[in-house]
N, C-alpha and C positions, 0 to 999 in steps of 0.2 A: 450773360450780360455782355453786350458789345464793347463796353468800356474796358473790360479786362483783356480784350484782344485787339490791340491797336491795328488799324488798317482793315478791320473786318466789317465796317459799316457804321451807319448812323441810324439811330432809332428815335423817332419823335413820338412821345407819349402824349395823347390828347390833341385836340384840334386848336388851331389858332384862335385866340379869343378876341372878341370885339372890344372888350373893355381893357383898360390900361392895367393889366395884371403883370407883375414881374414873375419870372421863373427863377427857381433856385437850381443852379447846376452844382452838383456835388462831385468833386473829382474822386474822392473816396468816401463811401458811405459813413465812415467813422469820423470824417473831417468835414464839418459843416462850415468851416471858415472860408472855403474857396467857392464862394457863390458868384455866379455871373449871370447877367441878363442877356437874352438874345432877341434879335429881330429877324424876321424872314422877309427878305426883299424879293418880290416877284416881278420879273421884267418880261413883258410881252413885246417881242421885237422881230423885225424881219430877219430871216435866217442869214442874210448877207451881213448883218451887223452883230451877230452873236459873238464872234471871236473878239471884236473890239470891246464889247460889253464885258466879256470875261477878263480880258487883259486889264481894263480899267478898274474893275472890281478888285482884282488881286493887288494892283498897284496902290489902291486905297485902303487895303487892310483885310480883305476877305481871303480865306484860306482855300477856297474852291467853290464849286457850284454844281448843281444838277441841271441838266438840260433835257427838256421834254420837247422833242422835235415834232414837226408836222402838225402843229396846233392849227385849228381853224377858228375863224371868227368873222364877225361883221362889224363894220364901222357905222358911221352915221347914215350912210347910204349904201344900199346893196348894189354892187357892180355886176352888170350882166354883159356878156359878150355875144358872139354869134349864136343864133338859134335860142337866145334867151337863157343860155347857160350861165350860171354864176361864176364869177372870176374871183378866186381866192389866192392871195399871195402867200407863199410859204412863210410860216411864222415859227418861232421857237418860244418856249416859256423857260426862262432861266430862273432857277430857285437858288437864292444865296442866303445861307444862314450866317449871320454876322453878329459879333458881340456888340451890345447896345452902344457903347461909347464910340464905336467906329461906324455905326449905321448911317449917320447923316453924311459923312464923307463918302462912303461907298454909294449911297443913293445919288448924291450929286454927280459922282464920277460916271455912274451908269447913265444918268440923264444926258450928260455931255457926249459920252461915247456913242450912245444909241441915237443921238439927235432926236430925242423924243418930243421936243417942243417945236420942231420944224413945221410939220403939217398935221392934219387930222389923222393920217394913215400911218404915221411913223411908229406908233406903239405907245405903251404906257409902262410905268413902274409904280409899284405900291409897296408899302412897308406895313407889316403886321407884327403884333406882339406874339411871342412864342411862350406858351405856358410852361413847357418842360422839354428839355432836349438831353439825350444820353448819347454816349459814344464819342465824346469830344475831347477827351484828355489830351491826346496827341495833337489835335488841332490847336488847343489852347497853348500848349507848350511851344509849338512852332510859331504861333502868332506872337507870343511874348518875346521870342528871340528875334524874329524877322521884322516885326512892326510894333516896337514898344511904344507905349503912350505914356505921357507924363503922370497921369493920375491913375494909380492902381486902386482896385476896390478896397474900401475900408473894411477893417475887421470889426465885427459887432462887439 
Protein backbone atom coordinates (compact mmCIF):
# COMPACT_ATOMS: atom_id res chain seq x y z
CA UNK A 1 0.00 0.00 0.00
CA UNK A 2 1.54 3.37 -1.02
CA UNK A 3 0.33 5.03 2.20
CA UNK A 4 2.75 2.99 4.32
CA UNK A 5 5.76 4.25 2.34
CA UNK A 6 5.80 8.07 2.26
CA UNK A 7 7.15 9.54 -0.95
CA UNK A 8 6.49 6.37 -2.96
CA UNK A 9 3.54 7.62 -4.97
CA UNK A 10 -0.15 8.28 -5.11
CA UNK A 11 -2.82 5.75 -5.97
CA UNK A 12 -6.29 6.76 -7.08
CA UNK A 13 -8.84 3.98 -6.74
CA UNK A 14 -11.90 4.40 -8.92
CA UNK A 15 -12.72 7.06 -11.44
CA UNK A 16 -13.88 10.58 -10.88
CA UNK A 17 -17.61 10.61 -10.32
CA UNK A 18 -20.07 12.91 -12.00
CA UNK A 19 -22.34 12.96 -8.99
CA UNK A 20 -21.52 14.81 -5.81
CA UNK A 21 -20.15 11.88 -3.80
CA UNK A 22 -17.65 12.46 -1.06
CA UNK A 23 -14.68 10.21 -0.51
CA UNK A 24 -13.32 8.94 2.72
CA UNK A 25 -9.61 9.28 3.21
CA UNK A 26 -8.42 7.08 6.04
CA UNK A 27 -4.95 7.88 7.33
CA UNK A 28 -4.76 4.53 9.08
CA UNK A 29 -7.27 1.76 8.35
CA UNK A 30 -8.06 1.36 12.06
CA UNK A 31 -8.72 5.10 12.52
CA UNK A 32 -11.82 6.23 10.64
CA UNK A 33 -11.90 9.66 12.30
CA UNK A 34 -9.42 11.25 9.85
CA UNK A 35 -11.77 11.55 6.91
CA UNK A 36 -11.03 14.11 4.19
CA UNK A 37 -12.74 14.95 0.93
CA UNK A 38 -10.72 15.72 -2.18
CA UNK A 39 -11.28 17.42 -5.52
CA UNK A 40 -9.29 16.97 -8.69
CA UNK A 41 -8.62 20.22 -10.52
CA UNK A 42 -7.64 19.74 -14.15
CA UNK A 43 -6.10 22.70 -15.93
CA UNK A 44 -5.59 22.73 -19.71
CA UNK A 45 -3.17 25.57 -20.34
CA UNK A 46 -0.47 26.77 -22.74
CA UNK A 47 2.87 25.29 -21.75
CA UNK A 48 4.29 28.80 -21.28
CA UNK A 49 1.86 29.35 -18.37
CA UNK A 50 2.33 26.02 -16.59
CA UNK A 51 4.89 27.27 -14.07
CA UNK A 52 2.69 30.24 -13.13
CA UNK A 53 -0.28 27.91 -12.63
CA UNK A 54 1.81 25.58 -10.44
CA UNK A 55 3.16 28.43 -8.30
CA UNK A 56 -0.32 29.89 -7.82
CA UNK A 57 -1.82 26.53 -6.87
CA UNK A 58 0.89 25.92 -4.26
CA UNK A 59 0.44 29.40 -2.82
CA UNK A 60 -3.31 28.73 -2.55
CA UNK A 61 -2.85 25.48 -0.61
CA UNK A 62 -2.10 22.65 -3.04
CA UNK A 63 0.82 20.39 -2.13
CA UNK A 64 1.82 19.60 -5.71
CA UNK A 65 0.60 18.57 -9.12
CA UNK A 66 1.13 16.17 -11.99
CA UNK A 67 1.85 17.63 -15.41
CA UNK A 68 0.97 15.84 -18.62
CA UNK A 69 2.92 17.59 -21.34
CA UNK A 70 2.38 17.90 -25.08
CA UNK A 71 -1.37 17.62 -24.94
CA UNK A 72 -3.24 18.36 -28.15
CA UNK A 73 -6.68 19.75 -28.70
CA UNK A 74 -8.84 22.02 -30.75
CA UNK A 75 -10.82 25.08 -29.85
CA UNK A 76 -13.89 26.54 -31.44
CA UNK A 77 -12.17 26.87 -34.80
CA UNK A 78 -9.49 24.70 -36.34
CA UNK A 79 -6.37 26.74 -37.13
CA UNK A 80 -4.59 25.87 -40.35
CA UNK A 81 -1.33 27.19 -41.68
CA UNK A 82 0.63 26.82 -44.87
CA UNK A 83 -0.34 23.84 -47.03
CA UNK A 84 -3.49 23.39 -44.92
CA UNK A 85 -1.56 21.84 -42.02
CA UNK A 86 -3.18 22.18 -38.63
CA UNK A 87 -1.50 24.51 -36.14
CA UNK A 88 -1.57 23.33 -32.54
CA UNK A 89 -0.01 25.33 -29.73
CA UNK A 90 1.82 23.25 -27.11
CA UNK A 91 -0.45 22.60 -24.11
CA UNK A 92 -0.04 20.98 -20.74
CA UNK A 93 -2.64 19.28 -18.59
CA UNK A 94 -2.02 20.03 -14.92
CA UNK A 95 -3.68 17.64 -12.46
CA UNK A 96 -4.01 19.02 -8.94
CA UNK A 97 -5.45 16.86 -6.17
CA UNK A 98 -6.60 19.21 -3.43
CA UNK A 99 -8.46 18.94 -0.16
CA UNK A 100 -12.07 20.02 -0.62
CA UNK A 101 -11.98 23.05 1.70
CA UNK A 102 -9.05 24.49 -0.28
CA UNK A 103 -10.42 23.67 -3.75
CA UNK A 104 -12.24 26.94 -4.46
CA UNK A 105 -9.22 29.04 -3.50
CA UNK A 106 -6.89 26.89 -5.64
CA UNK A 107 -9.29 26.93 -8.59
CA UNK A 108 -9.56 30.73 -8.47
CA UNK A 109 -5.76 31.10 -8.20
CA UNK A 110 -5.29 28.85 -11.24
CA UNK A 111 -7.85 30.88 -13.20
CA UNK A 112 -5.98 34.10 -12.50
CA UNK A 113 -2.46 32.71 -13.04
CA UNK A 114 -3.35 30.99 -16.30
CA UNK A 115 -5.36 33.98 -17.53
CA UNK A 116 -8.05 31.50 -18.53
CA UNK A 117 -10.82 34.05 -19.06
CA UNK A 118 -8.77 36.26 -21.41
CA UNK A 119 -9.63 34.74 -24.83
CA UNK A 120 -11.10 31.61 -26.38
CA UNK A 121 -7.71 29.93 -26.73
CA UNK A 122 -6.17 30.49 -23.28
CA UNK A 123 -7.31 27.21 -21.74
CA UNK A 124 -9.78 25.90 -19.21
CA UNK A 125 -9.88 24.57 -15.66
CA UNK A 126 -12.40 22.18 -14.21
CA UNK A 127 -13.02 20.61 -10.84
CA UNK A 128 -14.17 17.04 -10.29
CA UNK A 129 -15.15 15.04 -7.22
CA UNK A 130 -12.74 12.26 -6.28
CA UNK A 131 -14.30 9.09 -4.96
CA UNK A 132 -11.23 7.72 -3.21
CA UNK A 133 -7.55 8.65 -2.93
CA UNK A 134 -4.72 6.77 -1.21
CA UNK A 135 -1.09 7.57 -0.47
CA UNK A 136 -1.71 11.02 0.95
CA UNK A 137 -0.70 10.81 4.63
CA UNK A 138 2.45 12.87 4.19
CA UNK A 139 0.68 15.39 1.94
CA UNK A 140 -2.01 15.94 4.56
CA UNK A 141 0.56 16.40 7.33
CA UNK A 142 2.51 18.92 5.26
CA UNK A 143 -0.65 20.72 4.25
CA UNK A 144 -1.77 21.06 7.87
CA UNK A 145 1.61 22.51 8.87
CA UNK A 146 2.19 24.88 5.96
CA UNK A 147 -1.37 25.94 5.04
CA UNK A 148 -3.59 25.58 8.12
CA UNK A 149 -7.24 26.46 7.76
CA UNK A 150 -9.57 27.66 10.48
CA UNK A 151 -12.09 24.85 10.26
CA UNK A 152 -10.76 21.34 10.78
CA UNK A 153 -12.92 18.35 9.83
CA UNK A 154 -15.43 17.47 12.50
CA UNK A 155 -15.34 14.08 14.14
CA UNK A 156 -18.43 11.87 13.79
